[in-house]
N, C-alpha and C positions, 0 to 999 in steps of 0.2 A: 239730446242733452238734458231735457226736462222729463225724461221718461220716468224717473223716480218720483216725480211730483204730480202724477196723474190724480185728478179728483176721484173721490169715491163715486160709485154708480148712484145716480140720482142727485148728485151735488155738482154737476158740471157747471151750471150757471150761477151757483151761489158762491158768495165769498167765504172762503174758509181760511182762518188764520192759524198757522202752525205754531208760532213762537209762544203765544199766550198759553197754549195747552201745556207745553213743556214747562213753563214757569209755574203754572198752577199745580201741575203734578209734583214739581220739585218742592214747592211750598207745602204741599200736602205731606210729602215724605219727610220733610223737616219736622213737621208737627207729629208725625207718627213715630219717629224714632224715640223721643223721650217717653211717649205713652206706652210703647211696646216694652221699653226697658222697665218701666215701673210695673207694668202688667206681669213681667217675669220676676222681678226682684221683690216686690212687696209681699207675695204669699210666703216667702221664706221666713218672714218674721212671725208667721202664724205658728211656726214650729218651735219657737223659743219663748222663754218667759220674759215678760216686759218689766218684771220687778228687779231685774239685773240692770243697774245704772248704765253700763257701757252699751248694752243692747238697746235700751230705750234712747240713748243719745244717738246711736247709729240710725235708728228708725227716724228720729227727728231730722238728722242730717240728710237722709234719703228723701224725705218729704220736701225739705228745703231745696235741695238740688233739683228735684223733679219739677217743682213749681217754677223755680227760677229759670231752668232750661226751657220749659214750655213757654214761659212768658217771652223770653228772648227769641226763641224760634218763631213765636207768633208775630212778634214785631218785624223780624226779618221777612217772614212770609207775607205779611200785610204790605210792606213796602214793595216787595218784588211783584206781587200781584197787582197792586195799585198802579205801578208804573206801566204795566201792560194794558191797563184800561178796564180790568174786570173788577169794578168797584163793589158790586154786590158780594163777590167772593172775598174781596179785601175786608169788607165790613165783617163778614162771618169769621174770618181768621183773627181780626182785631178783637172781636168779642171773646174768642177763645183765649187770646193773650190777656185781656182784661180780667177774665174769670180766673185765669191762673195766678195773676198778680194779687187779686183780692183773696183768692183761696189760700195762697201762701201766707198772707198776713193772718188770716183767720185760723188756719190750721196750726201755725206755729204758736200763736197765742194760746190756743186750746191745749196743745201739747205741753207747752211750758207750765200752764196751770195744772194739768194732770200730773206732770213730773214733780211740781212743787207739793201738790197734795200727797203724792206717794212718799216724798221725802219727809213730810210732816206726820206720816203715820196713818193716813187715810187708807183703809182696807179696800175701798171700792175704786180707788184711783186707777189701779192697774186695769180693772174691768172697763172703766170709762176710756182709758187710753186704747185698749183693744177695740172698743166700739168706734173710736175715732179712726183707728187704722182701717177697720172694715169700711167706714164711710169714705175714706180717701180712695180705697181700692174701687168701691162702687162708682164714685164720681169719675175716676179715670176710665173705668169700663164703659160707662155711658158715653163719655166724650169720644172714646175710641170707636165705639159702635156707630155713632153718628158720623164721624169722619169717614170710616170705611164704607158706610152706606152711601155717602155722598160722592165717592170717587167716580162712579159712572157719570154723574152730572158735572163734576169738575173737569173730567177728561174730555167731555163733548166740547167741540169748538163752537164758540159763538159765531153766528152768521151776520 
């Protein structure tokens, strides 16, 4: 009856918890979804001109949605992982959520300032907006790489 729950070779005497691994992987996937979406959607704005107001507003809305979704996913992941007792992982996910919330505030302020500068006739405002766009993509890529590199450590069951 317990044939499906045989321990791995070398782990016969050690306590292996199955449920926290599933929750940790679920929390990781919840974080990865908005990051992968942003990774795929953000480069499309490199192909269009940001001096067109609706395009720039759509870029701003994408950044707003990305950071908001990542912050909410981070809070959900933090709670789920903390309930299972993996507090170090919960703190790591909480830091990602906090970074997303603070980044959202900062990026949107910067984008609004660049858009206002553009509307006021500043010729360099579009270039600075493009640089901000590149910075957001780089920030996402770094976070995504860190989380993907951490998956083997997250998937390992604590003993």
